[in-house]
N, C-alpha and C positions, 0 to 999 in steps of 0.2 A: 662397326663392332656388333657382333651377334649378341643381343642382350641375354638370351637364354644361356649361352655358354658362359658369359661373364658372371651371371648369377650363380650358376652351379659351382664354379671353381672358387669364387669368393667365399661362399658359405662353407665349402669343403674345409678350408684352412682357417676360417675365422669364426665359426659359429659353434653353438651348442656346448658351451663350457659352463661348469658349475661352480658353486661356492666353495666347496671344500676339496682338499686332496684326499688321499686315502686316510689321512688324519681327518676324521669326521665321516669316513665311510664311503664317500662318493667318488672323489677324484674330479678332474676337470670334465671328462666326457659324461654325457648322458647316453644310455643305451639306445642305439639306433638313430641318433640325431646327427651323425657326422657326414653321412653320404647325402648327396643332392643330385637331382637330375642333371645330366651332362657334366658331372663333376670332374671328369678327366679332360676337359677341353677348355683351353683359353682361346680367346679370339686372336687372329693374326694381326688385325689392325691396331694401331696405336690409339689409346684413348682412356677414359676413366668411367667408373660406374659407382653410384652410391646405392647401398642396400640396407634395408632394415629387416631384422628377423626377431621373432619373439618365441620363447619356449616357456611352457608352464609344466612344472614337475610336482607331483604329489606322491610321496613314498615314506616308508618307515622301516626302522629296525625294531623288531618286537622287543617288549620289555624284558624278556628273559635273556636277551643278548646284550653284552657290553660293547661299548664303542668309545674310541678316544676322540675328544673334541676340545679345542681351546685349552690344552694342558690338563684335561680332566678325563675321568672315565665315567661314562653315563650308563644307566640301565635303560636301553631303548632310546630311540630318536624318532621324532615325527617331523617331516620336512614338507613345507609348501614354498616353492620358489618360482618366481617369475623373472626370467632372464631375457633382457632386451638389448640387442647389439646393433650398433651403427657401424657399418663397414665401408671402407674406401679401398678402391683398387686402381692401380695404374698399369696399363699394359704398354710395354716398350715396343718400339718399332724394330721388328725382326724380319727374317725371311720366311718362306712358306712352310718349311718343315718344323721350325721352332717358334714357340712363343715364350716370352719372358714377362714377369709381372712382379710388382711390389704391393703389399697389402698392409692395412692397419685397421684395427677394430677397437672401439670403446664401448664397454657394456654398462648398462644401468640395471640394477638388480633389486628386487624385493625378496626378502627372506623372512619366513616365519618358522620358528623351531620350538618344539616342546621336548623336554627331556627330564629324567630323574637324575639329579646329581646330589650325592651325599644324602640320599633318601628324601630329597625335597624335589617337588615338581617345579621346574623352571621353564618360563616362557620368554621368548625374545623375538623381536622382529625389527626390521630396518629396511630402508630404501636408500641405496648408496651407489656410487660409481665403483665398479669392480676393477679387476686387473686388466690392463691393456694387453692386447695381443698384436704381434706384427710378424710379417714374413719378409725379410729383406729381398729375397729372390726366389721365385717359383719358376721351374723350367718344365716346359710342356713340349713333348715330341709328338708330331702327327704322323703315325705310321702310314695311314691312308685316310681317305675321307670318312671311313667308318670306324677306325681304331685309333685310340689316343691314350697316352699315358703322361702323367705329371708327377714331379717330385719337388718337394720344398721342405723347409724347416720353419716351423712356427715357434715363436718364443713368447712366453707370458712373463711380463714384468710385474713385480709386487707393488703396483701403483694404487691398488684399492685399500681402503681402510681396514685395519686389523687391530683387535683389542682382546687380550686374553681374558678380560672380565666379561666379554660378551660371547653368546653362542652364535648370533646371526651376523657373522662378518662377511662383507662383500669381497674382501681380498683374502688370499691364502698365505701371505707373507713368505712366498717362495718364488724363485725363478723356476720355469718349467720349459724344457726343450723337447720339441716333438718332430722328429723326422716323419714325413708323411708321403705316402704314395697313393695316387688315385688313378683309376682306369675306367674308360668308357668304350663300349662297343655298340654301334648302332646297327639295326636290322632294317634296312630301307624297305624291303618287300612287305613287311608288316607294320612299319612305322612304330617300332619299338626299340628299347634300349636296355642294356645291362650296364650298371655302374657300380664300382666298389671303391672303398676307402680304407686304407690300412695304415696304422700309425703306431709309434712306440713313444710313450710318455716318460720323461725322466725329471724328477723333482729334486731341487736342492733342499737343504735343511731349513726348517722353521726355527730360527734362532730364538724366538720368543717362548717356544715350548720344548726346545731341544728334541724335536721329533722330525724324522726323515721318512717321507712316504715312499713306499716301494714303487718300482717301475710298473707301468701298465701297458699291455698290448691291447689293441682294439681293432676290430674288423667290422665294417658295415657293408651290406650289399643291397642293391635296389634294382627291381625289375619294373619297367613302366611301358604301358601300351597307350599310345596317343591315337585319337580318332580324327579322321580326316586325312587329307593328303600330307605327305612328308613336308615339314617346314611350315604348314599352314596354322591358322588360329584354331583354338578349340581345347577340349578337355583331354586329360590324361588320367589313367587309373593304374595303380600298381601296388606293390607290397615292399616292405623294408624289413630287413633282419639285422640285428646288432649283437655283437659279442665282445664283452669286456673281460679281460683276464689279467689279474695282477701276477707278475712273474717273479718278483722278489719280495722278501719280507719288509715290512716297515721296521724302522730302527729307532731305538730310544727307550727310555725307562718304561713309559706306558706301553710301547709296542712289545717289550719283552714280557710284560704281565699278560698280554693278550696273544702270546705265541706267534708274533709277527703279523697278525691281523691281515692275512692275504684275502683279497676279495675277488669275486666273480659275479657276472650277471649276463643273462641272455634276454633278448626282447624281440618282439615282432609286431607288425601292425600294418594297416593300409596307408596309402598316400593318394591324394587327389591333387591334380595340377590344372591350371588354366593359363593359356598363353594368348595374348592379343597384340598384334602389330597395329599401332596407332597411325603411323606414317612411315615414310621411307627410313627415317632415322630415330624414331621413338617406338617403345614397346612396353607392355605391361606383362609381367610374369608373376604368378602366385602359386603357392603350394600349401597344403594342409595335410598333416599326418598325425596319427596316434600310435604310440608304442606301448606295449603292455609287457612287463618284465616277468621272467620266470627263472627257475634254477639259479636262485640268488644266494650268495654266501658272503657274509661280512660286508654287505652293502645294503642300503635301503632297497626295498622291493615296492614298486608302485607303477605308476603310469605317467606318460609324458605326451604333451602335444606341442606341435611346432607350426607356426604360421610365418610364412615369408612373403614379402611383397617387394618386387624390384621394378623400378622405373628407369629405363634407359633413355637418355636424351642426347 
């Protein structure tokens, strides 16, 4: 199994998810965190991979803006979140043109929130297990050695803790269904790649607050130049761009008071990668990125950092 390919697609469908739905202003995605190097490629060979990824996000909705969270309307929100995800993937035995896989991810999350509720400054923090994510079947078609496309549906289950008396909930108390399309094109002559990830997120109602978050469209793209010969060890440098656009209004009593609370965000930043093959069957792959948000509406505006480490054995 190619450990670089396994890392990319695993994180594409299982990483970078947040604490809150659009109830709370964020949604499950963080701007620019869904695309990964080689994210349109699953390995052909049958096997498994274990990956750990970590995201830190620091953002805020300014005090002059209202936002819904935990069944209340706040005047401004300040977020600090550390999201850490353990991912498992199993690739099924298929033929050369197709690859199939099943994934599951379990997050552990630290959340620190400050907000004004009923003219009182409230602070809350917690470290808890968040909502589990799984994809029963991912289907990857290899058009050629350089062009690859993948489709899957990721599902979030409301397994994380949720309490309307708290601001810092690790779970969202909703099911979320996410059709996802990933694409990778490799440029062998310059040892570079272009990868993209496009998805549409649909949320069920939060029965505890009678709030239904609107659907979210997201698109992330990545360009990466690796140094050295194609497929060899070494550094890579590139850039990432992310776009999040809510396509339908939130629904519920609080949402009506906020005129549907549709959100939007753009973000961009650099990415640095390092790949090292340790032996014929083992390898280490790491990446580090920073994303800085702009043109934000009805979402926190801030910055996010992601570190991923993958060990294939």
